[in-house]
N, C-alpha and C positions, 0 to 999 in steps of 0.2 A: 638586735639583728631581724630583721623581719623575711620572711620567707617572699623570694622573688618570682620562682619558678616551681612548677608542678611538671614530673615527667614519669613516664611509665618505661620499667625496665623491658627491652626488647629481647638482649641474650647476654650471657655471663659465660665467658669461658676462660680456662685457663691458657696463659700463652707463655707462663715461664714457671720455674719452681716457685710455688705459693704465692704467684701473682694472677689476678683476673682481669680480664678485659671486660669491661661492663659498658654495653651500649644501652641509651634510653632514650626515647621519642620525647619531645616537648609537647605538653599537654596544654598548658597555661602560663604564660602566653606560649604561642606553637614556634617562637624565634627568638634566636640568642645572638645580641651584637656584643661580639668580643674581639679581643686582639689576641694571635697567637701567643701564649706565655703565661696567660692570665688562670686564675685558679677560682676554685668555688669552696661554698660552706654547704655541708651535709647536715640537715636536722636530724638528731636522733629521734626515733618514735617514743621513746619513755621519758623523754625530757626536753620539753621545746626551749629550754634555756641554755641546752649544750649542743654545739655543732664540732664538726671535724672538716678538715680542709683538704682538698686533693686539686692538683693541676687538673686543668682541662686537657684531656690527652689526644682530642681530635683539631682538626682544622676548624677555623671560622666559615670557610667555605662547605661545610656539611648541612647546610641547612637547617632543619627543624630536628637534628640528632646532637648528641653529645657523646662522648667516651671518657671512661675514666679506667686508669690502670692503679688496682687496689692490692696491696702487699698484707699478705696474711700477716695478722698479729693478734694473738691470743689474749694478749692484754690491753689492746685498744677497742676501745668500745664502737668506734667508727668503723674499723674494718669489719669487726664482728657483725656488724649490722648489715654493711653491703655485701659481706659473704653471704649473708642469709637470704638475700633477694633473690627472687625468682622471675622468669618472664612473667609480665603482666602486673606485677607488683608495681606500685607508686612510690615516689621518694620526692622529698623537698629540699629545695636549694636556695642559696643566695648567691648572686653571680650577675657579672664577673666581678673578680677581684684583683689585687696586686698590680705593681707598677714595674715589675720585671719582664715586660711582655716586648715582643719584638719591634724593634726601631726601623718600622718601612721607611723613613725619610733618611736613614744612613744606607750609603751604598758601600761602607766598609767591608773587607772581609771579615770572617767569622770563625770563633772557635766556640764550640760546644761541649760543655763537660758534665757528664751525669755519673753519679754513683748509684749504682744498682736500680731501683725505683723511681729514681730521679729522673730517669729515662721518659717519664711520662711530661714533665715539663718541655724536656727538648724535643718530644714527637710532634707535638702541635705544631712548632715552628718549621720544622724540617720538611712536615707534610705541605705546610702551606708555601713555602719556598718554592718547593718541586711543584705545587701545585699552579704557582704564578710566574714559574720560569727564571726565578731568580737565582738556581743553582747552575745557570749556562753561563754567569760572565762574571764569578766572584770565587775564590778560594773559601772552602767551607771546610772545616776540622772537626770530628764529632769524636770525642775521646769518651767511651762508656767502661765504667770500672765496675768490676764485682771481684767476690773473692772466687767463685766455682764458677765453670761454664755454664750449667744448668740455671744460674741467676741472670745471665746476659738477657736481656729484652730485645726481642724482633730484630734479631742477627741478620737473618735472611733477606729482610726486607732492606735494610741498609746497605746489605752488600750489593743488592741489584742497583740501588741508587749509585753506589759508588762506579758500579760497571757503565750506568746509563750517562754519569756527568766525570769528565775528566778532572774536573776542580773540586769534586766531594770525595772527602777522605774520612772513611770509616776506621776508627781505630779502637777495637775491642781489648781490654787489657785485664788479666787475672792477677789477683795477689796472693791466691792460696792454691793455686792448681798445681799438680807435680806434672802431669802430661797434658801440654799445652803447647802449641806450636806458634802461639802468636805473643803479642808484648807480654812481659809481665813485671809485678812490682805495684808499689802505689801508683794511681794515676796522676800523682804529682811528679814523681820520678820520669813515668813516661813521657807526659809533656815537657820536662825538662830536655829531655833527649832528644826529643822530634821536633819542637817547635823553633821556629828562627828566633833569633833575639832582637829582633826589629818587630814587634807588634804595636808602635805608636800610634799607626793607622787602623787597628782592629777593634771590634767590638766581641765581647766575652760573655756567654750566658751559662749560667751554672746551677745545677741543684743536688741534691744528696743531703748528707749530714752536715750539719752547721760546721763542725770541724774540718769537714774535706773541702766545703765550699772556701771557708777562710783559708786553708792551706792551699788552695787551688790559685787564690787573690793574692798571696804573697809572692808565690811563685811567679806569677805573670806579670805583676808589677815591679817586683823587686829585680827579678833577673832578667826578663824577657821586654822590660820596656813600656807595657801596657798602661795607658792611661786609667786611673782610677776611676774617673768619671764614665769611662768606657766597660765596666763590670758590671753585669746587672745580675743581680739574684733577689728574691724576697728572702731568703735566709740570713743574708749578712751584706753590709755595704762597707767597703774599703774605705769610703769617705766619711 
C-alpha cells in the first residue's frame, strides 16, 4: 500500500471517555475526494509495512481537513501512535477506502447503528446529510450503543439535530448503566423494540464490533423485513 496523502495535525481533543477527536489539515495533496462513510489507513512511523484503519469522521464538505475519532487502546499500535500526535505533527495516510459509503442515489429512509467508537463512521454521513438538507424529507433513526453514559459520543450535537429535524430520531442506549433514564439493553434489543417490522424500503448503515454488526443485520433482516442488499457495513456483509 502506498501513501496517498500527508497531513498536519491541527488539534487533538478528548470528546468522550478515552476517545480523541483529531483534526488534520491536508498538505499533499491539499484536497480529498471521498464519500461519506469511507475510511483510511494510517501509516505507522516505525514500520512502513504496517497500517491501522479508521473511519473518516468528517463530512466530505470539510474542504482540506479531515477528522478522526480514535479510541484509546493500550495494546493497539495505531491508537498509541495517533494518541501521541500533537498539533504541528505530520501523519501519512492512504485514502479513501471502503464500500459501505452513503448511497446518495437512494432516497430510502435510513437506520444508522453504531456501537461506541463505531459512531465515527456514522458521524460523517449524518453531518453530510445535514449539510445537504437531506434530513428534511426522510425518516432517519440513529441508534448509538455503549455500556456507560460517558462512552457515548457527541450526544449534544445529535440531540440538537433531533430538535432541528422532526424526522431525525437519535436513540442512545446503554447496556451497563444503573442510573439512566434512556433506553437500556443491547442495541439489538432496543432496535427490535422500537423499529417497525416493515423495513423493506429502508437502508441501514452499521459499525462497531463484528459481532454487534452481524447481530444487528440478523435482527433487521430476519425480523424487520430489511433487504440484505440494503445493509451496509465494511465489517460484515449479510450477502
